[in-house]
BAMAR-531923 format. One record per residue (C-alpha): x, y, z. Coordinates in steps of 0.25 Angstrom, whole numbers, padded with zeros to 4 digits. Layout:
[site [X; Y; Z]]
...
***
This chain:
[site [0284; 0662; 0461]]
[site [0295; 0653; 0455]]
[site [0296; 0645; 0468]]
[site [0281; 0642; 0467]]
[site [0282; 0637; 0453]]
[site [0295; 0629; 0455]]
[site [0288; 0623; 0468]]
[site [0276; 0619; 0460]]
[site [0285; 0611; 0450]]
[site [0292; 0604; 0461]]
[site [0278; 0601; 0467]]
[site [0273; 0595; 0454]]
[site [0285; 0586; 0453]]
[site [0283; 0581; 0467]]
[site [0268; 0579; 0463]]
[site [0272; 0571; 0451]]
[site [0281; 0562; 0459]]
[site [0270; 0560; 0470]]
[site [0260; 0556; 0459]]
[site [0270; 0549; 0450]]
[site [0260; 0539; 0444]]
[site [0250; 0550; 0440]]
[site [0260; 0558; 0432]]
[site [0259; 0558; 0417]]
[site [0274; 0554; 0417]]
[site [0271; 0540; 0424]]
[site [0257; 0537; 0420]]
[site [0260; 0541; 0405]]
[site [0274; 0543; 0401]]
[site [0281; 0533; 0409]]
[site [0271; 0523; 0407]]
[site [0271; 0524; 0392]]
[site [0286; 0524; 0392]]
[site [0286; 0511; 0400]]
[site [0276; 0505; 0390]]
[site [0285; 0508; 0378]]
[site [0297; 0503; 0385]]
[site [0290; 0489; 0387]]
[site [0285; 0489; 0373]]
[site [0271; 0493; 0375]]
[site [0267; 0504; 0365]]
[site [0252; 0506; 0371]]
[site [0256; 0519; 0377]]
[site [0244; 0526; 0371]]
[site [0234; 0516; 0377]]
[site [0230; 0522; 0390]]
[site [0225; 0509; 0396]]
[site [0238; 0502; 0393]]
[site [0246; 0514; 0399]]
[site [0238; 0514; 0412]]
[site [0240; 0499; 0413]]
[site [0255; 0500; 0411]]
[site [0256; 0511; 0421]]
[site [0248; 0504; 0432]]
[site [0257; 0492; 0430]]
[site [0270; 0500; 0429]]
[site [0267; 0509; 0441]]
[site [0259; 0499; 0449]]
[site [0249; 0510; 0454]]
[site [0234; 0511; 0453]]
[site [0227; 0520; 0443]]
[site [0233; 0534; 0442]]
[site [0226; 0547; 0443]]
[site [0229; 0550; 0428]]
[site [0225; 0542; 0416]]
[site [0236; 0535; 0408]]
[site [0239; 0540; 0394]]
[site [0251; 0543; 0387]]
[site [0249; 0555; 0377]]
[site [0263; 0559; 0372]]
[site [0270; 0553; 0360]]
[site [0277; 0540; 0361]]
[site [0291; 0546; 0361]]
[site [0288; 0552; 0375]]
[site [0286; 0538; 0381]]
[site [0297; 0532; 0373]]
[site [0307; 0542; 0379]]
[site [0303; 0540; 0393]]
[site [0306; 0525; 0392]]
[site [0319; 0526; 0400]]
[site [0312; 0531; 0412]]
[site [0303; 0519; 0413]]
[site [0315; 0511; 0418]]
[site [0314; 0520; 0431]]
[site [0303; 0519; 0441]]
[site [0291; 0528; 0438]]
[site [0294; 0538; 0449]]
[site [0308; 0539; 0446]]
[site [0305; 0541; 0431]]
[site [0295; 0552; 0435]]
[site [0305; 0559; 0444]]
[site [0315; 0559; 0432]]
[site [0305; 0564; 0422]]
[site [0301; 0575; 0432]]
[site [0315; 0579; 0434]]
[site [0318; 0580; 0419]]
[site [0305; 0588; 0417]]
[site [0310; 0598; 0428]]
[site [0324; 0599; 0422]]
[site [0317; 0601; 0408]]
[site [0308; 0612; 0414]]
[site [0320; 0619; 0421]]
[site [0329; 0617; 0409]]
[site [0319; 0624; 0400]]
[site [0317; 0635; 0409]]
[site [0332; 0637; 0410]]
[site [0334; 0637; 0395]]
[site [0323; 0647; 0393]]
[site [0328; 0656; 0404]]
[site [0341; 0656; 0396]]
[site [0334; 0663; 0385]]
[site [0329; 0675; 0394]]
[site [0335; 0684; 0404]]
[site [0333; 0675; 0416]]
[site [0329; 0686; 0425]]
[site [0320; 0683; 0437]]
[site [0306; 0685; 0429]]
[site [0311; 0675; 0418]]
[site [0315; 0665; 0428]]
[site [0302; 0666; 0435]]
[site [0294; 0665; 0422]]
[site [0302; 0652; 0419]]
[site [0299; 0646; 0432]]
[site [0284; 0650; 0431]]
[site [0283; 0644; 0417]]
[site [0290; 0631; 0419]]
[site [0285; 0629; 0433]]
[site [0271; 0634; 0431]]
[site [0260; 0627; 0438]]
[site [0255; 0620; 0425]]
[site [0269; 0617; 0421]]
[site [0271; 0610; 0434]]
[site [0261; 0600; 0431]]
[site [0270; 0594; 0420]]
[site [0279; 0589; 0432]]
[site [0267; 0585; 0440]]
[site [0262; 0576; 0428]]
[site [0276; 0572; 0423]]
[site [0273; 0578; 0410]]
[site [0283; 0580; 0398]]
[site [0280; 0595; 0397]]
[site [0293; 0600; 0405]]
[site [0301; 0592; 0395]]
[site [0293; 0598; 0383]]
[site [0296; 0612; 0389]]
[site [0311; 0610; 0388]]
[site [0309; 0605; 0374]]
[site [0302; 0618; 0371]]
[site [0312; 0626; 0378]]
[site [0323; 0619; 0369]]
[site [0315; 0623; 0357]]
[site [0316; 0638; 0361]]
[site [0331; 0637; 0364]]
[site [0333; 0631; 0350]]
[site [0325; 0642; 0343]]
[site [0333; 0652; 0350]]
[site [0345; 0646; 0344]]
[site [0339; 0645; 0330]]
[site [0339; 0629; 0331]]
[site [0325; 0628; 0325]]
[site [0325; 0614; 0321]]
[site [0329; 0610; 0335]]
[site [0319; 0619; 0341]]
[site [0308; 0611; 0333]]
[site [0314; 0598; 0337]]
[site [0313; 0602; 0352]]
[site [0299; 0607; 0350]]
[site [0295; 0593; 0344]]
[site [0297; 0587; 0358]]
[site [0285; 0594; 0363]]
[site [0277; 0585; 0353]]
[site [0277; 0576; 0365]]
[site [0265; 0585; 0368]]
[site [0261; 0590; 0354]]
[site [0250; 0599; 0359]]
[site [0261; 0608; 0365]]
[site [0267; 0612; 0352]]
[site [0256; 0608; 0341]]
[site [0255; 0622; 0336]]
[site [0270; 0625; 0336]]
[site [0272; 0619; 0322]]
[site [0261; 0629; 0317]]
[site [0268; 0641; 0323]]
[site [0281; 0636; 0318]]
[site [0276; 0635; 0304]]
[site [0269; 0648; 0303]]
[site [0281; 0655; 0311]]
[site [0290; 0649; 0300]]
[site [0299; 0641; 0310]]
[site [0301; 0629; 0301]]
[site [0314; 0624; 0306]]
[site [0307; 0623; 0320]]
[site [0296; 0616; 0314]]
[site [0305; 0606; 0307]]
[site [0311; 0602; 0320]]
[site [0298; 0600; 0326]]
[site [0293; 0592; 0315]]
[site [0306; 0583; 0316]]
[site [0304; 0581; 0331]]
[site [0289; 0578; 0329]]
[site [0293; 0568; 0318]]
[site [0302; 0561; 0329]]
[site [0290; 0561; 0338]]
[site [0281; 0554; 0328]]
[site [0292; 0544; 0323]]
[site [0296; 0540; 0337]]
[site [0281; 0538; 0341]]
[site [0280; 0528; 0329]]
[site [0293; 0522; 0332]]
[site [0289; 0520; 0347]]
[site [0275; 0515; 0345]]
[site [0273; 0512; 0331]]
[site [0262; 0518; 0322]]
[site [0249; 0512; 0329]]
[site [0253; 0515; 0343]]
[site [0259; 0529; 0340]]
[site [0245; 0532; 0333]]
[site [0238; 0529; 0346]]
[site [0244; 0542; 0352]]
[site [0236; 0551; 0343]]
[site [0224; 0542; 0345]]
[site [0225; 0544; 0360]]
[site [0228; 0559; 0360]]
[site [0217; 0563; 0351]]
[site [0205; 0559; 0361]]
[site [0212; 0560; 0374]]
[site [0222; 0571; 0375]]
[site [0213; 0582; 0372]]
[site [0202; 0576; 0381]]
[site [0210; 0581; 0393]]
[site [0209; 0594; 0400]]
[site [0219; 0604; 0394]]
[site [0223; 0619; 0395]]
[site [0224; 0623; 0381]]
[site [0214; 0633; 0374]]
[site [0206; 0622; 0367]]
[site [0205; 0614; 0381]]
[site [0197; 0626; 0386]]
[site [0185; 0621; 0378]]
[site [0185; 0608; 0386]]
[site [0181; 0616; 0398]]
[site [0169; 0620; 0390]]
[site [0165; 0606; 0386]]
[site [0173; 0604; 0373]]
[site [0177; 0590; 0370]]
[site [0191; 0585; 0367]]
[site [0188; 0586; 0352]]
[site [0183; 0600; 0354]]
[site [0196; 0603; 0361]]
[site [0204; 0597; 0349]]
[site [0196; 0605; 0339]]
[site [0197; 0618; 0347]]
[site [0212; 0615; 0347]]
[site [0213; 0613; 0332]]
[site [0205; 0626; 0329]]
[site [0213; 0634; 0339]]
[site [0226; 0629; 0332]]
[site [0220; 0632; 0318]]
[site [0217; 0646; 0323]]
[site [0231; 0648; 0329]]
[site [0237; 0644; 0316]]
[site [0229; 0654; 0308]]
[site [0232; 0665; 0317]]
[site [0247; 0661; 0317]]
[site [0247; 0661; 0301]]
[site [0241; 0675; 0301]]
[site [0252; 0680; 0310]]
[site [0263; 0672; 0304]]
[site [0272; 0684; 0300]]
[site [0272; 0688; 0315]]
[site [0274; 0673; 0319]]
[site [0286; 0672; 0310]]
[site [0292; 0684; 0317]]
[site [0292; 0677; 0331]]
[site [0305; 0671; 0337]]
[site [0306; 0656; 0337]]
[site [0303; 0655; 0352]]
[site [0291; 0664; 0351]]
[site [0285; 0656; 0340]]
[site [0287; 0643; 0348]]
[site [0281; 0649; 0360]]
[site [0269; 0654; 0352]]
[site [0268; 0640; 0346]]
[site [0268; 0633; 0360]]
[site [0258; 0642; 0366]]
[site [0248; 0641; 0354]]
[site [0250; 0626; 0355]]
[site [0246; 0625; 0369]]
[site [0235; 0635; 0368]]
[site [0228; 0627; 0357]]
[site [0232; 0613; 0362]]
[site [0222; 0602; 0362]]
[site [0228; 0597; 0375]]
[site [0236; 0604; 0385]]
[site [0238; 0602; 0400]]
[site [0244; 0612; 0411]]
[site [0257; 0605; 0412]]
[site [0259; 0608; 0397]]
[site [0261; 0623; 0401]]
[site [0275; 0620; 0404]]
[site [0277; 0621; 0389]]
[site [0273; 0636; 0390]]
[site [0285; 0638; 0400]]
[site [0296; 0640; 0389]]
[site [0286; 0650; 0381]]
[site [0284; 0658; 0394]]
[site [0299; 0659; 0398]]
[site [0303; 0664; 0384]]
[site [0291; 0673; 0384]]
[site [0297; 0680; 0396]]
[site [0309; 0685; 0388]]
[site [0300; 0696; 0382]]
[site [0288; 0696; 0391]]
[site [0292; 0691; 0405]]
[site [0279; 0696; 0412]]
[site [0270; 0689; 0402]]
[site [0278; 0676; 0403]]
[site [0278; 0676; 0418]]
[site [0263; 0679; 0418]]
[site [0260; 0668; 0408]]
[site [0268; 0658; 0417]]
[site [0260; 0662; 0429]]
[site [0247; 0662; 0422]]
[site [0249; 0648; 0418]]
[site [0251; 0644; 0433]]
[site [0239; 0652; 0438]]
[site [0230; 0646; 0427]]
[site [0234; 0632; 0431]]
[site [0230; 0635; 0446]]
[site [0217; 0641; 0441]]
[site [0213; 0629; 0433]]
[site [0217; 0620; 0445]]
[site [0206; 0627; 0453]]
[site [0196; 0626; 0442]]
[site [0187; 0614; 0439]]
[site [0193; 0606; 0427]]
[site [0183; 0610; 0417]]
[site [0186; 0625; 0420]]
[site [0201; 0624; 0420]]
[site [0203; 0633; 0408]]
[site [0212; 0644; 0414]]
[site [0225; 0637; 0410]]
[site [0220; 0637; 0395]]
[site [0217; 0652; 0396]]
[site [0230; 0655; 0402]]
[site [0238; 0648; 0391]]
[site [0230; 0655; 0381]]
[site [0233; 0668; 0388]]
[site [0248; 0665; 0389]]
[site [0248; 0662; 0374]]
[site [0241; 0675; 0371]]
[site [0250; 0683; 0379]]
[site [0262; 0677; 0373]]
[site [0256; 0680; 0359]]
[site [0254; 0694; 0363]]
[site [0268; 0696; 0367]]
[site [0274; 0690; 0354]]
[site [0263; 0697; 0345]]
[site [0267; 0706; 0334]]
[site [0264; 0719; 0341]]
[site [0274; 0715; 0352]]
[site [0284; 0712; 0341]]
[site [0282; 0725; 0334]]
[site [0284; 0732; 0348]]
[site [0297; 0725; 0350]]
[site [0302; 0728; 0336]]
[site [0299; 0743; 0337]]
[site [0303; 0744; 0352]]
[site [0315; 0755; 0353]]
[site [0328; 0748; 0354]]
[site [0337; 0751; 0366]]
[site [0349; 0760; 0363]]
***
């Protein structure tokens, strides 16, 4: 099973190199970075981005549309790669992404017993079929998974502010952690929140410094109508399969977030009893379940949650990793309008995790007979 998952990751990397100019890395990230290097700040103008890419790559129209959706800091950091040829830059980015995923798995396995089942769980989580799409598209997610892993390690070493700063890196895709601050506040982890706010402030200030006020504001203007209009695998996106509009998806996401917040406030005593890594895992899962925009490759962010989950519930964690891959295959076989199995699987994984850390489990562990 591990060989199947690893082989799929290799296949997705090769697929990305074969269809290089249709990857998100070249069509969006690399192109936006090259525009910034040349003094062109119109990275949130889709037509401008496409015109620059076609001039840069000397290719015809791609399969995917051109649109850069991440904060300006992401494109600014990639500027050094634009001095390389596009294919070499993509190969380097994919190599770094593979190293990030492998490094994250290794760091997490150091927190466990590292027996055969835990290693298999790590491979099944980081190499799951939806996670492999992060390499096929040349997306940020493997690097973000490493940042999340670093936050877990910092939490275990009681470096709370550092954990929050590392968490703020995930604000390159805010929908992945948008409910984490809510969980941190209700859970009383203020130092982690301070670190996250500090990192978020750097993201905002850097965006304004790179683009200026007016061009930076275009990012929010672009995201509001376009991001949520795309297919997704979060719970609110299930409504799109039944005819909901993008505005309806956003409203559903907001209502779901409000309901989650109220539920967490009612259980705040229990929430404050959780360890830092469990609290963070819960925040990440809730963020993704309720996200207004989520795609299959974003599920690699769940991989650190699953690997740490395996310390106490190895069977459930391995089943969760395999379920995410199985649901991905099912959705591939279904018409696009019916593809809601991944959303249901993600909700199921979140509910199973919640059940495993629920108060009745905590009481069972507390009152369990101690070995003599």
